[in-house]
MIKOLNU-369735 format. One record per atom (N, C-alpha, C, O): z, x, y. Coordinates in steps of 0.1 Angstrom, whole numbers, plus 5000, padded with zeros to 4 digits. Atoms other than C-alpha are relative to their C-alpha. Layout:
% MIKOLNU-369735
ZXY
...
***
This chain:
% MIKOLNU-369735
499550135004
799635418617
499649905010
499649935022
500450114992
798535088631
500949884998
502049894993
499450135002
799434728629
499149914992
497949894996
500750105008
798234488602
500449865006
501649835007
499650134994
798034138616
499449884992
498349904985
500550125007
797533788602
499849895010
500649855017
500450114992
795633528621
500149874992
499649864981
500050135006
796333158613
499149915009
499449895020
500850094993
793532918623
500649875000
501249824990
499350134999
794832588635
499349894992
499949784990
500750095009
792232408614
499250094990
498850204993
500849935009
790532528582
498550015004
498049915010
501449994998
786932648584
499350034987
499850094978
500849985012
784232648558
499349874995
499049785002
500750115007
782732398533
501049914994
501649944984
498950095004
785032098529
499749954985
500749904979
500350055014
783231988496
500350114990
500350084978
499649895009
784232328481
501350065005
501250155013
498849944995
787932408486
500150154999
500850215007
500049855001
787332768474
499250075012
499350195014
500849954989
784932808504
500649975013
499949965023
499350034987
787532718530
501050125003
501550194994
499149894996
789632968550
500949955012
500449875020
499250034989
792532928573
500850135006
501650125014
499349874996
793633298577
499050115001
498050114994
500849875000
792233638586
501050115001
502050105009
499249885000
793933968579
499250115005
498150145000
500749884994
792934268600
501050115003
502250095001
499249894997
794234598611
499650055015
498450055018
500249954986
794634728647
500650145001
501850165001
499649864999
794735098650
499950065014
500450175017
500249954986
793935128687
500949925010
501049975021
499250084991
796234858701
499249905008
499849835016
500850094993
793334658713
499249904991
498549814996
500850085009
791834488682
500349855001
499349775001
499750144998
793634158687
499449955012
498949835012
500750044988
792234148722
498649984998
497949885003
501450015004
788834208708
499749874992
498749804995
500250125008
789233928683
500149885009
499349785008
499850124991
790533688710
498749985009
498449875013
501250004992
787433778731
498749954993
497749934999
501250055008
785133668702
499150114996
498050084991
500949895004
783734018696
500550074988
500250194985
499449945012
785634088664
499349954987
498149954986
500550055013
785233958628
499249875002
499449795011
500850125000
782533698622
500749874998
500449775005
499250125003
784933448608
500849955013
500949835016
499250044988
787033458640
499149955011
499449865018
501050054990
783933428662
499649864996
499449785005
500450135004
782933128641
501149895003
500849785007
498950094997
786332968645
500049975015
500249855019
500050024986
786133018682
498849915005
498949835014
501250084996
782532878684
500249854997
499649775004
499750145004
783832558667
501149945008
501449835007
498950054991
786632528693
501349994992
502249934997
498749995007
789332598667
500850115005
500450225007
499149904995
792332778680
500650084988
500550054977
499249925010
794333048662
501150075007
501250085019
498849934995
797633228665
500150124992
499750134980
499649895008
798733568655
501349964994
502449965000
498950065007
801133448629
501050114995
502250084995
499149905005
802533778617
499450145002
498150155003
500549864999
802234158622
501050094991
502250064990
499249905008
803434448600
499550145004
498350165006
500449864998
803334828606
499250044988
499750024977
500849965012
800534958584
498650055004
498350065016
501449954998
797035098580
499049924992
499349814987
501050075008
793834998563
500349994986
499949894979
499650015013
795435058530
500849874997
500649804988
499350125001
797934788536
499249875002
499349774995
501050114998
795234558550
499349974987
499149854984
500850025012
793134608519
500949944988
500449854981
499150065011
796134538495
500349865003
500349784993
499750144997
796934218513
498849914998
498949804992
501250085002
793334098513
499749994986
499249884981
500350015015
792934178476
500949904993
500549854983
499150105006
795933958468
499449865001
499849774993
500650134998
793933658482
501149895001
500949784995
499050104999
797133478491
500650005014
501950015015
499549994986
797433498529
501049895003
502049925011
499050104997
799333158531
501450044996
502449995002
498649965004
802233318513
500750095010
501950095011
499549914990
802633568541
500149935014
500649995023
500250074987
802033308569
501249925004
501549824997
498950084996
805133188587
499649865005
500549775004
500450144996
803132888601
499949914988
500349804988
500250085012
802232768566
501349994993
501649884987
498750015007
805732848552
501049935007
502049895002
498950074992
807632688580
501250085003
502350035005
498849924998
809932988583
499550145005
498550165011
500249874996
810033358589
499050074990
499050044978
500949935008
807333598576
500850104991
501850164996
499449905009
808333818546
499250135000
498150135004
500649875001
807534178541
499050004989
499449984977
501050015010
804234178522
499850124991
499250114980
500349875007
804334538510
500750004986
500650104979
***
């Protein structure tokens, strides 16, 4: 078992002329206890590296106990803002 995490980018990234090509969240899974550190160092997912290259900050908005199965289910829903306490202005809910 690992930890599924939700990163909230402090600014959206993507193509502003196409709202469907914009992103403000990344969902990942940490099974080693070091993945968030890897992301923060810029050696993780390409979108997180692109966010950092543009000087956009991000926060770990939420974490849940889970594995790649939970990560995939959350990503397939395509509604990360629903789980994001930063976007919702409150506490994170259980996404499972």
